[in-house]
MARLUMRO-99658 format. One record per residue (C-alpha): residue in three letters; x, y, z; residue number from 1. Coordinates in steps of 0.5 Angstrom, whole numbers. Layout:
REM MARLUMRO-99658
- Ala, X, Y, Z, NUM
...
***
This chain:
REM MARLUMRO-99658
- Unk, -39, 107, -127, 1
- Unk, -45, 104, -123, 2
- Unk, -51, 101, -126, 3
- Unk, -55, 106, -124, 4
- Unk, -51, 112, -126, 5
- Unk, -54, 110, -133, 6
- Unk, -61, 112, -130, 7
- Unk, -63, 119, -130, 8
- Unk, -66, 122, -124, 9
- Unk, -73, 122, -127, 10
- Unk, -73, 115, -129, 11
- Unk, -72, 113, -122, 12
- Unk, -79, 111, -121, 13
- Unk, -80, 107, -127, 14
- Unk, -74, 103, -124, 15
- Unk, -77, 102, -117, 16
- Unk, -83, 100, -121, 17
- Unk, -79, 95, -125, 18
- Unk, -76, 92, -119, 19
- Unk, -82, 92, -115, 20
- Unk, -85, 87, -121, 21
- Unk, -79, 83, -121, 22
- Unk, -79, 82, -113, 23
- Unk, -87, 80, -113, 24
- Unk, -85, 75, -119, 25
- Unk, -81, 71, -114, 26
- Unk, -84, 73, -107, 27
- Unk, -88, 66, -106, 28
- Unk, -82, 62, -107, 29
- Unk, -77, 66, -103, 30
- Unk, -82, 67, -97, 31
- Unk, -83, 59, -97, 32
- Unk, -75, 59, -97, 33
- Unk, -75, 64, -91, 34
- Unk, -80, 60, -87, 35
- Unk, -76, 54, -87, 36
- Unk, -71, 58, -83, 37
- Unk, -76, 59, -78, 38
- Unk, -81, 65, -78, 39
- Unk, -82, 66, -71, 40
- Unk, -74, 66, -69, 41
- Unk, -70, 72, -68, 42
- Unk, -66, 73, -74, 43
- Unk, -63, 78, -78, 44
- Unk, -63, 79, -86, 45
- Unk, -59, 83, -90, 46
- Unk, -62, 85, -96, 47
- Unk, -56, 87, -101, 48
- Unk, -58, 91, -107, 49
- Unk, -64, 93, -104, 50
- Unk, -66, 98, -109, 51
- Unk, -73, 101, -107, 52
- Unk, -74, 96, -101, 53
- Unk, -79, 92, -103, 54
- Unk, -76, 85, -101, 55
- Unk, -74, 88, -95, 56
- Unk, -81, 91, -93, 57
- Unk, -84, 84, -95, 58
- Unk, -80, 80, -90, 59
- Unk, -81, 85, -85, 60
- Unk, -89, 85, -86, 61
- Unk, -88, 77, -86, 62
- Unk, -83, 76, -81, 63
- Unk, -85, 81, -75, 64
- Unk, -79, 78, -71, 65
- Unk, -74, 79, -76, 66
- Unk, -69, 85, -76, 67
- Unk, -68, 87, -84, 68
- Unk, -62, 91, -86, 69
- Unk, -63, 94, -93, 70
- Unk, -57, 96, -97, 71
- Unk, -56, 100, -103, 72
- Unk, -51, 104, -107, 73
- Unk, -56, 108, -110, 74
- Unk, -58, 114, -105, 75
- Unk, -64, 116, -110, 76
- Unk, -67, 109, -110, 77
- Unk, -66, 107, -103, 78
- Unk, -72, 108, -98, 79
- Unk, -71, 114, -93, 80
- Unk, -74, 110, -88, 81
- Unk, -79, 104, -86, 82
- Unk, -86, 104, -84, 83
- Unk, -83, 98, -80, 84
- Unk, -79, 99, -74, 85
- Unk, -75, 93, -75, 86
- Unk, -73, 95, -82, 87
- Unk, -67, 100, -83, 88
- Unk, -64, 102, -89, 89
- Unk, -56, 104, -91, 90
- Unk, -53, 108, -96, 91
- Unk, -47, 104, -98, 92
- Unk, -41, 107, -102, 93
- Unk, -38, 102, -107, 94
- Unk, -32, 98, -104, 95
- Unk, -33, 100, -97, 96
- Unk, -35, 95, -91, 97
- Unk, -42, 95, -89, 98
- Unk, -42, 98, -82, 99
- Unk, -45, 92, -79, 100
- Unk, -42, 88, -73, 101
- Unk, -38, 81, -75, 102
- Unk, -43, 75, -74, 103
- Unk, -49, 80, -73, 104
- Unk, -53, 77, -80, 105
- Unk, -56, 71, -80, 106
- Unk, -59, 71, -87, 107
- Unk, -56, 75, -94, 108
***
């Protein structure tokens, strides 16, 4: 059983709101750490367990040269698309390899 199996489908929005609040609490610190890697570099960030994609979208907005890949096991919580062309989302079955090329990610 996955963690999100305990959440009813109608509670997904409440969980998405909770996760957004959690991301926003730490965003300023996370942003400073990511900036130290090079805001203008062409890096790829893998957001494992991205949930509703709040962190992924913040990275894409603040680091326009970066490619962002969000991965989550919960297809109900996972965004279907992104307003940012450098961001995409993958639904991942637990225990299966993530369909990315070896050495294609700079930051996890």
